[in-house]
C-alpha positions in Angstrom: 116.4 -41.2 35.6 113.5 -43.6 34.9 110.2 -42.5 36.3 107.7 -45.3 37.1 104.9 -45.5 34.6 102.2 -44.8 37.2 103.9 -41.5 37.9 104.8 -40.5 34.3 101.5 -38.9 33.5 101.5 -36.7 36.7 105.1 -35.7 36.0 104.5 -34.8 32.4 101.5 -32.8 33.3 103.3 -30.9 35.9 106.3 -30.2 33.8 104.2 -29.2 30.8 102.8 -26.4 32.8 106.2 -24.9 33.2 106.0 -23.6 29.5 109.4 -22.2 28.5 112.8 -23.6 29.8 113.5 -22.9 33.4 115.5 -19.8 34.3 118.6 -20.3 36.6 116.4 -19.1 39.6 113.6 -21.6 38.6 116.3 -24.3 38.3 117.1 -23.8 42.0 113.5 -23.4 43.1 110.7 -21.2 41.8 109.1 -18.7 44.1 105.4 -18.1 44.0 104.2 -14.6 43.2 103.3 -12.4 46.2 99.9 -11.8 44.8 99.1 -15.6 44.6 95.6 -16.5 45.9 95.6 -17.2 49.7 92.1 -18.9 49.9 93.5 -22.5 49.6 91.7 -25.4 51.1 93.6 -27.5 53.7 95.1 -30.6 52.1 96.9 -33.4 53.8 100.0 -34.6 52.3 98.9 -38.2 51.7 100.9 -40.9 49.7 98.9 -40.1 46.5 100.2 -36.6 46.6 103.8 -37.3 48.1 104.8 -39.8 45.3 104.2 -37.5 42.3 105.9 -34.6 44.1 108.9 -36.9 44.8 109.2 -37.8 41.1 108.8 -34.1 40.0 111.5 -32.9 42.4 113.9 -35.7 41.6 113.6 -34.8 37.9 113.8 -31.0 38.6 117.0 -31.3 40.6 118.5 -34.2 38.6 118.6 -36.6 41.4 118.0 -40.3 41.8 116.7 -42.8 44.4 119.5 -45.4 44.6 119.0 -46.5 48.2 115.5 -47.0 49.3 116.5 -47.1 53.0 117.8 -43.4 52.7 116.6 -41.8 49.6 113.0 -40.3 49.3 110.7 -37.4 50.1 108.9 -36.7 53.4 106.2 -34.1 53.4 103.7 -32.6 56.0 101.1 -30.0 55.6 101.9 -26.7 57.4 100.3 -23.3 57.9 102.5 -20.7 55.9 101.5 -17.2 55.5 97.8 -17.8 56.2 97.5 -20.6 53.8 98.3 -24.4 53.8 101.4 -25.7 52.1 103.6 -28.8 52.0 106.9 -28.8 53.9 109.2 -31.3 52.1 112.5 -33.0 53.0 114.0 -34.8 50.0 117.1 -37.0 50.3 118.4 -38.4 47.1 121.6 -39.4 45.3 123.7 -37.3 43.0 126.4 -39.5 41.6 128.3 -41.1 44.5 127.0 -38.8 47.2 123.6 -37.9 48.8 122.0 -34.5 49.1 119.3 -33.4 51.6 117.0 -30.6 50.3 114.4 -28.7 52.4 111.7 -26.4 51.1 108.0 -25.7 50.9 105.7 -26.4 48.0 102.2 -25.0 47.2 99.4 -27.6 47.4 99.4 -27.9 43.7 102.6 -30.0 44.3 104.8 -28.1 41.9 105.3 -24.4 42.8 108.0 -23.8 45.3 107.0 -21.2 47.9 110.3 -21.6 49.7 112.8 -22.8 47.2 114.5 -26.1 48.1 118.0 -25.6 49.3 120.7 -28.0 50.7 120.7 -28.7 54.4 123.0 -30.7 56.6 123.0 -34.4 56.1 124.2 -36.2 59.3 126.0 -39.5 59.4 123.0 -41.1 61.2 120.6 -40.2 58.4 122.9 -42.1 55.9 122.3 -45.2 58.0 118.7 -45.1 57.4 117.6 -43.6 60.7 113.9 -43.2 61.7 112.6 -39.6 60.9 109.1 -38.2 61.3 107.9 -34.7 60.8 105.5 -32.8 63.2 104.1 -29.2 63.0 103.7 -26.9 66.0 103.4 -23.2 66.4 106.2 -22.6 68.9 106.3 -18.8 68.9 102.6 -18.0 68.7 102.7 -16.3 65.3 100.0 -18.5 63.8 102.6 -20.0 61.5 103.9 -23.4 61.9 107.4 -24.6 62.8 108.5 -28.2 62.0 109.8 -30.6 64.6 112.1 -33.2 63.0 112.0 -36.4 65.2 115.1 -38.4 64.7 115.6 -42.1 66.0 118.5 -44.5 65.5 117.2 -47.8 63.9 120.1 -49.6 65.5 119.5 -48.4 69.1 116.0 -47.6 70.2 117.3 -45.6 73.2 118.8 -42.9 70.9 116.4 -40.0 69.9 116.7 -36.3 69.4 114.8 -33.5 67.6 115.6 -30.5 65.3 113.4 -27.5 64.8 112.9 -25.9 61.4 111.7 -22.2 61.3 110.1 -20.7 58.3 110.3 -16.9 57.8 110.3 -14.5 54.9 110.4 -17.2 52.3 113.5 -18.7 54.0 114.2 -21.5 56.4 116.5 -22.1 59.4 117.2 -25.5 60.8 118.0 -25.5 64.5 119.5 -28.3 66.5 117.2 -29.3 69.4 117.8 -31.2 72.6 118.6 -34.9 72.8 115.9 -36.9 74.3 117.6 -40.3 75.0 121.0 -41.6 74.4 122.9 -44.9 74.9 126.3 -45.9 73.5 127.4 -49.4 74.5 131.0 -48.3 74.3 130.4 -45.4 76.8 129.3 -46.2 80.3 129.3 -42.6 81.4 127.0 -41.2 78.7 123.5 -42.6 79.0 120.1 -41.1 79.5 116.4 -41.9 79.0 113.8 -39.2 78.5 110.3 -38.5 77.0 109.4 -35.5 74.8 106.0 -33.7 75.4 104.6 -30.3 74.8 102.7 -27.7 76.9 100.9 -24.5 76.0 101.7 -21.3 77.8 99.2 -18.7 76.4 99.8 -18.5 72.7 103.3 -20.3 73.0 104.0 -23.9 73.0 107.0 -25.2 74.9 109.0 -28.4 74.4 109.4 -30.5 77.5 112.0 -33.3 78.0 111.5 -35.3 81.1 114.6 -37.2 81.8 114.0 -40.3 84.1 117.6 -41.6 84.2 120.9 -40.0 83.3 124.5 -40.2 84.0 124.7 -36.4 83.9 124.5 -33.6 81.5 126.7 -34.0 78.5 126.9 -33.4 74.8 124.4 -36.1 74.4 122.3 -36.1 77.6 120.3 -33.8 79.7 120.5 -34.2 83.6 117.8 -36.0 85.3 114.6 -34.1 85.8 112.3 -31.8 83.7 113.6 -29.5 81.1 111.5 -26.8 79.3 112.7 -25.4 75.9 111.4 -22.4 74.0 112.0 -21.0 70.6 114.0 -17.7 70.8 114.1 -16.3 67.2 116.6 -18.7 65.6 117.6 -20.7 68.8 116.1 -23.3 71.0 116.9 -22.3 74.6 116.3 -24.0 77.9 114.2 -22.0 80.4 115.4 -21.7 83.9 113.5 -24.1 86.3 110.8 -22.4 88.3 111.3 -22.5 92.1 108.6 -24.2 94.1 109.0 -21.8 96.9 
C-alpha cells in the first residue's frame, strides 16, 4: 500500500515506536496496560489526527482504500474508563472484499485500548451510505456509548441508528430503531420520524416521534412517540405512560 507523502512521517514515527516485530496479539490489536496513566487531556478527533490514524491502521491491518465512497476511517472522542479516547470505525478493502473494523485508540493515535475487530458490514454501507457518530451516556455509568446514525444517499427518507456499547475492553454493536423508511416499490411500508433524546435522572433515552406511518413493521414504527432505553446489551422500547 502506498502511503501519501504528507502522512509518511507520522506513520514511520508511530511504527518506529513499536520496537520489536508485533506479536500475534499485537497484530490483531494491542491492548494498553492496565496501569496506563489516566490523567489525559480531552482531545477532539480532528482531521489532522484522523488522517494519520487511518494510514497507521491501514498499514497495521494490511488494508487499502480502493473506493473513496466507502473506504476510510471515522472517529469520535469518547469517555472511556475515566479518560478520553478515540472510538474508530475503519472500512477498507482486502483484496476483492471490504472489511469493517471497530475499536478504541488512545489519544496518542496508535495504542489500541479496545483492539479492532470485525463488525457486520451491511449492503447499504457498501453503497456509500451517510454515516455519522455521536456519543451519549445511555445507562448513566459516566462512560459513553456510541450512536451510529445511518442514512441512505439514494433516499433521504431512510434513516436508522445502531448503538455500540463498550465494556471490559470489549464492544457490542446493537441494532437500534428505524427512524424513517420509504421504498418506492412498497406502498405499505412507509414512515417518517424524528430522533431526539431526553434525560431521566442520570439516564438518557432515545425518542423517535413518528409523524406518518403505514403501520408497525420490520422497517417502521407505528405513528406516535416511542421511547427507547439501553438494557445491558439490548435497546428496548419502554411502555407508553398513561395520561390518566
